[in-house]
N, C-alpha and C positions, 0 to 999 in steps of 0.2 A: 508402542509409546503413546501415551494419552495426548500429548501435545500435538503430535502429527494428525490426530483425529480432529483437532480444533482448527489448526491452521497449517496448510501444506506449504511449508517454507524451509528451504535449506539454510536461510539466513538466520532465522530465529531458532536458536538451538536449545534454549532452556525456558522453563516456565517463568523464571524471573524476568528474562527479556520479554516474553510475551505479555506478562502483567504490566511491565513498565510501559510498553507501547500502548496497550489497551487503556491504561489509566491516563496517559497523555492525551490520547484521542478524546476520551470521555470528558476529561477536565477542560480541554480547550474548546470542545464543541458541544458542551453538555446541553445546551438549549436546542440544538439542531438534530440530534439523533437520540435514539432510546439507549437505555442502559445495557441492552444486550447487543452484541455484535456478531453477525454471521459472516464468515469468511469463505469466499469462493475464489480459487485461483483462476484467473482469466487470462493471464499472460505471464510467461516465464522466459526471459531472454535466452537463457542457456538451452531451452528446449524449443521455443517458438521462432527464434531469430532475434538478433539485436537491431534489426532494421526498424526505423521509426514508422515506416509504412505498416508493418506487421503490428506494431504496438497499437496504432490507431485503428486498424482493422479489428482488433480484439477488444479495445478499451473505449472507443468512441461510444457516446450515448449511455455510459455507465456513471452512476452517481456513487458518492461515498467510497471512493477508491483510496486504497492504501498502497503506496509505492515503497518498496524496500530495495536498497541497493547495497551490494558489497563489492568493493573494488578488488582488483588483483592483489592489492597490498593488504587486504583484510579490513579496510576501513568500512564501517557500516553507517548508513544514514538513510533517510527516507522522507516521506511526506504524506499528507492526507488532504483530500479535498471533498467537499460535499457537492461540488458542481460536476456537471458532466464533461467528459472529454469530447471535443468536437474538432479534432485536427487543428488546422490553422485558422478556422472560422471564428472561434470563440476567443477573442483577445482578453476578455474580462475574467476568464477562469483563473483562480488562484490556487496554488498548491501551498499548503501550510508545511513548510520545510522544517524538519526536526532532526536534531542529532539525538537519536533514541538511545545511543550508548554512551 
């Protein structure tokens, strides 16, 4: 499946969902990032653990991160930030929350 070669996500299931998320990120942050987006899966709660400590071990000091969440009820949402994750040290980091669906 071509989409799985672009973004390794169990949450994004169709090219339509992928394009919607990509366009929202590019439209909202168009002056901050280039038109191409490279995706690297750095943390997956169902694989790595849902502990916040593990999240920060994997995600701290990373910029331009996309967070995708799907609840047990199937509700999908997420966020994007250009700033780095730094555990509890960085109080000014902002996650641009989006309801992508």
